[in-house]
Biotite code that builds the C-alpha atoms (Angstrom):
import biotite.structure as struc

atoms = struc.array([
    struc.Atom([-109.514, 140.221, 43.658], chain_id="A", res_id=1, res_name="MET", atom_name="CA", element="C"),
    struc.Atom([-112.981, 138.542, 44.730], chain_id="A", res_id=2, res_name="ILE", atom_name="CA", element="C"),
    struc.Atom([-112.894, 139.537, 48.225], chain_id="A", res_id=3, res_name="ALA", atom_name="CA", element="C"),
    struc.Atom([-112.636, 143.524, 46.802], chain_id="A", res_id=4, res_name="LYS", atom_name="CA", element="C"),
    struc.Atom([-115.735, 142.553, 44.793], chain_id="A", res_id=5, res_name="LEU", atom_name="CA", element="C"),
    struc.Atom([-117.101, 141.807, 48.115], chain_id="A", res_id=6, res_name="LYS", atom_name="CA", element="C"),
    struc.Atom([-116.706, 144.724, 49.408], chain_id="A", res_id=7, res_name="THR", atom_name="CA", element="C"),
    struc.Atom([-117.364, 146.797, 46.298], chain_id="A", res_id=8, res_name="GLU", atom_name="CA", element="C"),
    struc.Atom([-120.642, 145.127, 44.898], chain_id="A", res_id=9, res_name="CYS", atom_name="CA", element="C"),
    struc.Atom([-121.895, 143.149, 47.793], chain_id="A", res_id=10, res_name="GLY", atom_name="CA", element="C"),
    struc.Atom([-122.136, 139.436, 49.112], chain_id="A", res_id=11, res_name="TYR", atom_name="CA", element="C"),
    struc.Atom([-124.922, 138.065, 47.276], chain_id="A", res_id=12, res_name="GLN", atom_name="CA", element="C"),
    struc.Atom([-123.893, 139.113, 43.797], chain_id="A", res_id=13, res_name="TRP", atom_name="CA", element="C"),
    struc.Atom([-120.871, 138.299, 44.548], chain_id="A", res_id=14, res_name="THR", atom_name="CA", element="C"),
    struc.Atom([-121.829, 134.696, 45.552], chain_id="A", res_id=15, res_name="ASN", atom_name="CA", element="C"),
    struc.Atom([-123.605, 134.403, 42.375], chain_id="A", res_id=16, res_name="LYS", atom_name="CA", element="C"),
    struc.Atom([-120.574, 135.478, 40.017], chain_id="A", res_id=17, res_name="LEU", atom_name="CA", element="C"),
    struc.Atom([-118.157, 132.254, 42.105], chain_id="A", res_id=18, res_name="GLU", atom_name="CA", element="C"),
    struc.Atom([-121.463, 130.618, 41.331], chain_id="A", res_id=19, res_name="GLY", atom_name="CA", element="C"),
    struc.Atom([-121.171, 131.052, 37.741], chain_id="A", res_id=20, res_name="MET", atom_name="CA", element="C"),
    struc.Atom([-117.651, 130.599, 37.170], chain_id="A", res_id=21, res_name="PHE", atom_name="CA", element="C"),
    struc.Atom([-118.144, 127.024, 39.080], chain_id="A", res_id=22, res_name="LYS", atom_name="CA", element="C"),
    struc.Atom([-120.410, 126.307, 36.833], chain_id="A", res_id=23, res_name="ASP", atom_name="CA", element="C"),
    struc.Atom([-118.570, 127.013, 33.798], chain_id="A", res_id=24, res_name="VAL", atom_name="CA", element="C"),
    struc.Atom([-115.758, 125.064, 34.947], chain_id="A", res_id=25, res_name="GLN", atom_name="CA", element="C"),
    struc.Atom([-117.921, 122.225, 36.207], chain_id="A", res_id=26, res_name="LEU", atom_name="CA", element="C"),
    struc.Atom([-119.804, 121.785, 32.908], chain_id="A", res_id=27, res_name="SER", atom_name="CA", element="C"),
    struc.Atom([-116.427, 121.618, 30.930], chain_id="A", res_id=28, res_name="ARG", atom_name="CA", element="C"),
    struc.Atom([-115.237, 118.787, 33.315], chain_id="A", res_id=29, res_name="GLU", atom_name="CA", element="C"),
    struc.Atom([-118.782, 117.182, 32.897], chain_id="A", res_id=30, res_name="MET", atom_name="CA", element="C"),
    struc.Atom([-118.749, 117.228, 28.971], chain_id="A", res_id=31, res_name="MET", atom_name="CA", element="C"),
    struc.Atom([-115.207, 116.286, 28.911], chain_id="A", res_id=32, res_name="ALA", atom_name="CA", element="C"),
    struc.Atom([-115.786, 112.755, 30.667], chain_id="A", res_id=33, res_name="LYS", atom_name="CA", element="C"),
    struc.Atom([-119.743, 112.385, 28.820], chain_id="A", res_id=34, res_name="PHE", atom_name="CA", element="C"),
    struc.Atom([-117.866, 112.926, 25.197], chain_id="A", res_id=35, res_name="LYS", atom_name="CA", element="C"),
    struc.Atom([-115.466, 110.016, 27.092], chain_id="A", res_id=36, res_name="LYS", atom_name="CA", element="C"),
    struc.Atom([-117.468, 107.861, 28.639], chain_id="A", res_id=37, res_name="GLU", atom_name="CA", element="C"),
    struc.Atom([-121.065, 107.995, 26.761], chain_id="A", res_id=38, res_name="VAL", atom_name="CA", element="C"),
    struc.Atom([-121.006, 110.331, 24.128], chain_id="A", res_id=39, res_name="TYR", atom_name="CA", element="C"),
    struc.Atom([-119.399, 108.653, 20.989], chain_id="A", res_id=40, res_name="ASP", atom_name="CA", element="C"),
    struc.Atom([-118.239, 111.071, 18.579], chain_id="A", res_id=41, res_name="VAL", atom_name="CA", element="C"),
    struc.Atom([-116.962, 108.897, 16.115], chain_id="A", res_id=42, res_name="GLU", atom_name="CA", element="C"),
    struc.Atom([-120.634, 107.828, 15.583], chain_id="A", res_id=43, res_name="LYS", atom_name="CA", element="C"),
    struc.Atom([-122.189, 111.126, 16.055], chain_id="A", res_id=44, res_name="ALA", atom_name="CA", element="C"),
    struc.Atom([-121.371, 112.309, 12.442], chain_id="A", res_id=45, res_name="GLU", atom_name="CA", element="C"),
    struc.Atom([-123.981, 114.901, 12.029], chain_id="A", res_id=46, res_name="ASP", atom_name="CA", element="C"),
    struc.Atom([-124.867, 116.313, 15.802], chain_id="A", res_id=47, res_name="LEU", atom_name="CA", element="C"),
    struc.Atom([-122.206, 117.118, 17.956], chain_id="A", res_id=48, res_name="GLN", atom_name="CA", element="C"),
    struc.Atom([-123.939, 118.271, 21.704], chain_id="A", res_id=49, res_name="LEU", atom_name="CA", element="C"),
    struc.Atom([-122.371, 121.025, 24.117], chain_id="A", res_id=50, res_name="HIS", atom_name="CA", element="C"),
    struc.Atom([-123.982, 121.368, 27.802], chain_id="A", res_id=51, res_name="VAL", atom_name="CA", element="C"),
    struc.Atom([-123.570, 123.945, 30.218], chain_id="A", res_id=52, res_name="ASN", atom_name="CA", element="C"),
    struc.Atom([-125.013, 123.004, 33.466], chain_id="A", res_id=53, res_name="VAL", atom_name="CA", element="C"),
    struc.Atom([-126.268, 126.162, 35.269], chain_id="A", res_id=54, res_name="CYS", atom_name="CA", element="C"),
    struc.Atom([-127.600, 126.609, 38.609], chain_id="A", res_id=55, res_name="THR", atom_name="CA", element="C"),
    struc.Atom([-130.855, 127.744, 39.597], chain_id="A", res_id=56, res_name="THR", atom_name="CA", element="C"),
    struc.Atom([-130.371, 131.427, 41.233], chain_id="A", res_id=57, res_name="GLY", atom_name="CA", element="C"),
    struc.Atom([-127.368, 131.917, 40.191], chain_id="A", res_id=58, res_name="TYR", atom_name="CA", element="C"),
    struc.Atom([-127.909, 132.476, 36.485], chain_id="A", res_id=59, res_name="TRP", atom_name="CA", element="C"),
    struc.Atom([-130.701, 135.137, 34.908], chain_id="A", res_id=60, res_name="PRO", atom_name="CA", element="C"),
    struc.Atom([-133.877, 133.333, 33.895], chain_id="A", res_id=61, res_name="SER", atom_name="CA", element="C"),
    struc.Atom([-137.185, 133.360, 32.215], chain_id="A", res_id=62, res_name="ARG", atom_name="CA", element="C"),
    struc.Atom([-140.507, 131.147, 31.674], chain_id="A", res_id=63, res_name="SER", atom_name="CA", element="C"),
    struc.Atom([-139.324, 128.679, 29.323], chain_id="A", res_id=64, res_name="VAL", atom_name="CA", element="C"),
    struc.Atom([-141.731, 127.579, 26.679], chain_id="A", res_id=65, res_name="GLN", atom_name="CA", element="C"),
    struc.Atom([-142.200, 123.875, 26.326], chain_id="A", res_id=66, res_name="PRO", atom_name="CA", element="C"),
    struc.Atom([-140.884, 122.445, 22.610], chain_id="A", res_id=67, res_name="SER", atom_name="CA", element="C"),
    struc.Atom([-140.235, 118.967, 20.866], chain_id="A", res_id=68, res_name="ASN", atom_name="CA", element="C"),
    struc.Atom([-137.166, 118.886, 19.813], chain_id="A", res_id=69, res_name="LEU", atom_name="CA", element="C"),
    struc.Atom([-135.953, 117.156, 16.415], chain_id="A", res_id=70, res_name="PRO", atom_name="CA", element="C"),
    struc.Atom([-135.673, 113.154, 17.071], chain_id="A", res_id=71, res_name="VAL", atom_name="CA", element="C"),
    struc.Atom([-131.916, 113.150, 16.634], chain_id="A", res_id=72, res_name="ASP", atom_name="CA", element="C"),
    struc.Atom([-131.308, 115.999, 19.152], chain_id="A", res_id=73, res_name="LEU", atom_name="CA", element="C"),
    struc.Atom([-133.152, 114.735, 21.489], chain_id="A", res_id=74, res_name="GLN", atom_name="CA", element="C"),
    struc.Atom([-131.808, 110.804, 21.793], chain_id="A", res_id=75, res_name="GLN", atom_name="CA", element="C"),
    struc.Atom([-128.894, 113.060, 22.529], chain_id="A", res_id=76, res_name="ALA", atom_name="CA", element="C"),
    struc.Atom([-130.558, 115.144, 25.566], chain_id="A", res_id=77, res_name="CYS", atom_name="CA", element="C"),
    struc.Atom([-131.761, 111.790, 26.612], chain_id="A", res_id=78, res_name="ASP", atom_name="CA", element="C"),
    struc.Atom([-128.108, 110.283, 26.549], chain_id="A", res_id=79, res_name="LYS", atom_name="CA", element="C"),
    struc.Atom([-126.627, 113.394, 28.326], chain_id="A", res_id=80, res_name="PHE", atom_name="CA", element="C"),
    struc.Atom([-129.892, 113.594, 31.054], chain_id="A", res_id=81, res_name="LYS", atom_name="CA", element="C"),
    struc.Atom([-129.187, 109.755, 32.273], chain_id="A", res_id=82, res_name="ARG", atom_name="CA", element="C"),
    struc.Atom([-125.721, 110.167, 32.247], chain_id="A", res_id=83, res_name="PHE", atom_name="CA", element="C"),
    struc.Atom([-126.397, 113.875, 34.750], chain_id="A", res_id=84, res_name="TYR", atom_name="CA", element="C"),
    struc.Atom([-129.007, 112.317, 36.520], chain_id="A", res_id=85, res_name="LEU", atom_name="CA", element="C"),
    struc.Atom([-127.060, 109.147, 37.317], chain_id="A", res_id=86, res_name="ASN", atom_name="CA", element="C"),
    struc.Atom([-123.929, 111.059, 38.579], chain_id="A", res_id=87, res_name="ALA", atom_name="CA", element="C"),
    struc.Atom([-125.806, 113.906, 40.236], chain_id="A", res_id=88, res_name="HIS", atom_name="CA", element="C"),
    struc.Atom([-129.085, 111.749, 41.920], chain_id="A", res_id=89, res_name="SER", atom_name="CA", element="C"),
    struc.Atom([-131.536, 114.206, 43.256], chain_id="A", res_id=90, res_name="GLY", atom_name="CA", element="C"),
    struc.Atom([-131.178, 117.057, 40.978], chain_id="A", res_id=91, res_name="HIS", atom_name="CA", element="C"),
    struc.Atom([-132.977, 118.403, 38.234], chain_id="A", res_id=92, res_name="LYS", atom_name="CA", element="C"),
    struc.Atom([-132.282, 118.792, 34.610], chain_id="A", res_id=93, res_name="LEU", atom_name="CA", element="C"),
    struc.Atom([-134.148, 121.372, 32.662], chain_id="A", res_id=94, res_name="GLU", atom_name="CA", element="C"),
    struc.Atom([-133.678, 122.234, 29.031], chain_id="A", res_id=95, res_name="TRP", atom_name="CA", element="C"),
    struc.Atom([-133.154, 125.958, 28.185], chain_id="A", res_id=96, res_name="ARG", atom_name="CA", element="C"),
    struc.Atom([-133.643, 126.080, 24.582], chain_id="A", res_id=97, res_name="LEU", atom_name="CA", element="C"),
    struc.Atom([-133.880, 129.894, 25.040], chain_id="A", res_id=98, res_name="ASP", atom_name="CA", element="C"),
    struc.Atom([-130.391, 129.953, 25.911], chain_id="A", res_id=99, res_name="GLN", atom_name="CA", element="C"),
    struc.Atom([-128.729, 127.841, 23.330], chain_id="A", res_id=100, res_name="GLY", atom_name="CA", element="C"),
    struc.Atom([-127.471, 128.017, 19.757], chain_id="A", res_id=101, res_name="GLN", atom_name="CA", element="C"),
    struc.Atom([-126.635, 125.976, 17.373], chain_id="A", res_id=102, res_name="ALA", atom_name="CA", element="C"),
    struc.Atom([-123.981, 125.587, 14.375], chain_id="A", res_id=103, res_name="GLU", atom_name="CA", element="C"),
    struc.Atom([-125.755, 124.546, 11.180], chain_id="A", res_id=104, res_name="CYS", atom_name="CA", element="C"),
    struc.Atom([-123.850, 123.174, 8.067], chain_id="A", res_id=105, res_name="GLN", atom_name="CA", element="C"),
    struc.Atom([-125.629, 123.575, 4.706], chain_id="A", res_id=106, res_name="THR", atom_name="CA", element="C"),
    struc.Atom([-125.380, 123.057, 1.389], chain_id="A", res_id=107, res_name="MET", atom_name="CA", element="C"),
    struc.Atom([-126.956, 125.608, -0.994], chain_id="A", res_id=108, res_name="PHE", atom_name="CA", element="C"),
    struc.Atom([-125.846, 124.050, -4.165], chain_id="A", res_id=109, res_name="SER", atom_name="CA", element="C"),
    struc.Atom([-122.967, 122.004, -5.052], chain_id="A", res_id=110, res_name="PRO", atom_name="CA", element="C"),
    struc.Atom([-120.424, 124.487, -4.726], chain_id="A", res_id=111, res_name="LYS", atom_name="CA", element="C"),
    struc.Atom([-121.479, 126.522, -1.870], chain_id="A", res_id=112, res_name="VAL", atom_name="CA", element="C"),
    struc.Atom([-121.556, 125.459, 1.691], chain_id="A", res_id=113, res_name="ARG", atom_name="CA", element="C"),
    struc.Atom([-122.417, 127.681, 4.773], chain_id="A", res_id=114, res_name="ARG", atom_name="CA", element="C"),
    struc.Atom([-122.342, 127.142, 8.362], chain_id="A", res_id=115, res_name="THR", atom_name="CA", element="C"),
    struc.Atom([-125.245, 129.219, 10.047], chain_id="A", res_id=116, res_name="LEU", atom_name="CA", element="C"),
    struc.Atom([-125.329, 129.590, 13.819], chain_id="A", res_id=117, res_name="VAL", atom_name="CA", element="C"),
    struc.Atom([-128.333, 130.246, 14.986], chain_id="A", res_id=118, res_name="VAL", atom_name="CA", element="C"),
    struc.Atom([-130.421, 129.930, 18.331], chain_id="A", res_id=119, res_name="SER", atom_name="CA", element="C"),
    struc.Atom([-131.777, 126.850, 19.090], chain_id="A", res_id=120, res_name="THR", atom_name="CA", element="C"),
    struc.Atom([-135.600, 127.431, 17.963], chain_id="A", res_id=121, res_name="TYR", atom_name="CA", element="C"),
    struc.Atom([-133.992, 128.354, 14.761], chain_id="A", res_id=122, res_name="GLN", atom_name="CA", element="C"),
    struc.Atom([-132.267, 125.211, 14.272], chain_id="A", res_id=123, res_name="MET", atom_name="CA", element="C"),
    struc.Atom([-135.727, 123.484, 14.752], chain_id="A", res_id=124, res_name="MET", atom_name="CA", element="C"),
    struc.Atom([-137.109, 125.525, 12.104], chain_id="A", res_id=125, res_name="ILE", atom_name="CA", element="C"),
    struc.Atom([-134.603, 124.631, 9.954], chain_id="A", res_id=126, res_name="LEU", atom_name="CA", element="C"),
    struc.Atom([-134.856, 120.731, 10.889], chain_id="A", res_id=127, res_name="PHE", atom_name="CA", element="C"),
    struc.Atom([-138.333, 121.167, 10.102], chain_id="A", res_id=128, res_name="GLY", atom_name="CA", element="C"),
    struc.Atom([-137.747, 122.174, 6.470], chain_id="A", res_id=129, res_name="VAL", atom_name="CA", element="C"),
    struc.Atom([-136.179, 119.722, 4.695], chain_id="A", res_id=130, res_name="GLN", atom_name="CA", element="C"),
    struc.Atom([-134.995, 120.191, 0.660], chain_id="A", res_id=131, res_name="SER", atom_name="CA", element="C"),
    struc.Atom([-136.890, 117.304, -1.604], chain_id="A", res_id=132, res_name="ALA", atom_name="CA", element="C"),
    struc.Atom([-135.830, 115.523, -4.240], chain_id="A", res_id=133, res_name="GLU", atom_name="CA", element="C"),
    struc.Atom([-136.949, 117.688, -6.441], chain_id="A", res_id=134, res_name="ASP", atom_name="CA", element="C"),
    struc.Atom([-135.399, 120.952, -4.905], chain_id="A", res_id=135, res_name="GLY", atom_name="CA", element="C"),
    struc.Atom([-138.498, 122.461, -3.784], chain_id="A", res_id=136, res_name="HIS", atom_name="CA", element="C"),
    struc.Atom([-138.755, 123.077, 0.356], chain_id="A", res_id=137, res_name="VAL", atom_name="CA", element="C"),
    struc.Atom([-141.420, 121.671, 2.228], chain_id="A", res_id=138, res_name="GLN", atom_name="CA", element="C"),
    struc.Atom([-142.808, 123.852, 4.364], chain_id="A", res_id=139, res_name="ALA", atom_name="CA", element="C"),
    struc.Atom([-142.589, 122.037, 8.637], chain_id="A", res_id=140, res_name="ASP", atom_name="CA", element="C"),
    struc.Atom([-144.792, 119.397, 9.292], chain_id="A", res_id=141, res_name="SER", atom_name="CA", element="C"),
    struc.Atom([-146.383, 121.087, 12.879], chain_id="A", res_id=142, res_name="GLY", atom_name="CA", element="C"),
    struc.Atom([-145.224, 118.258, 14.955], chain_id="A", res_id=143, res_name="GLN", atom_name="CA", element="C"),
    struc.Atom([-142.225, 120.938, 15.832], chain_id="A", res_id=144, res_name="ASN", atom_name="CA", element="C"),
    struc.Atom([-143.356, 123.286, 18.635], chain_id="A", res_id=145, res_name="GLN", atom_name="CA", element="C"),
    struc.Atom([-141.388, 127.057, 19.271], chain_id="A", res_id=146, res_name="TYR", atom_name="CA", element="C"),
    struc.Atom([-142.312, 130.466, 19.979], chain_id="A", res_id=147, res_name="PRO", atom_name="CA", element="C"),
    struc.Atom([-142.247, 131.288, 16.365], chain_id="A", res_id=148, res_name="ALA", atom_name="CA", element="C"),
    struc.Atom([-143.150, 134.697, 17.443], chain_id="A", res_id=149, res_name="GLU", atom_name="CA", element="C"),
    struc.Atom([-139.599, 135.374, 19.023], chain_id="A", res_id=150, res_name="ARG", atom_name="CA", element="C"),
    struc.Atom([-137.596, 134.246, 16.040], chain_id="A", res_id=151, res_name="HIS", atom_name="CA", element="C"),
    struc.Atom([-139.223, 135.875, 12.794], chain_id="A", res_id=152, res_name="ARG", atom_name="CA", element="C"),
])
């Protein structure tokens, strides 16, 4: 099938497609190893991290907006980065927050619990909004930076 694609679509396009498939498979294997060796899912009750490592050049890309991740997420990302760079010395790891998504569980009331599937930037906004003890919502303190124009 790949040989037929090379004939019909060209070597360069098919090479990128093959690279994408390899990236997906390697990412699955790497995450399994990371969760087994480094990231204790039992201890991280509220946060589960899943990363896809994509080779530059195979995947479409655009410029990334600099952002400050919430502390819990930053710590998990730092653990993965150390794990990845120990296994792949000389590689560079860049977080593509514009390509991510998150599942956030929230309680609107004691009886109403929902899971929201949002972009990474939307998750950062939700982390910034915290419910006070008296039930009022407080706005983001301004410590997070995200391109708000894209997520209204």
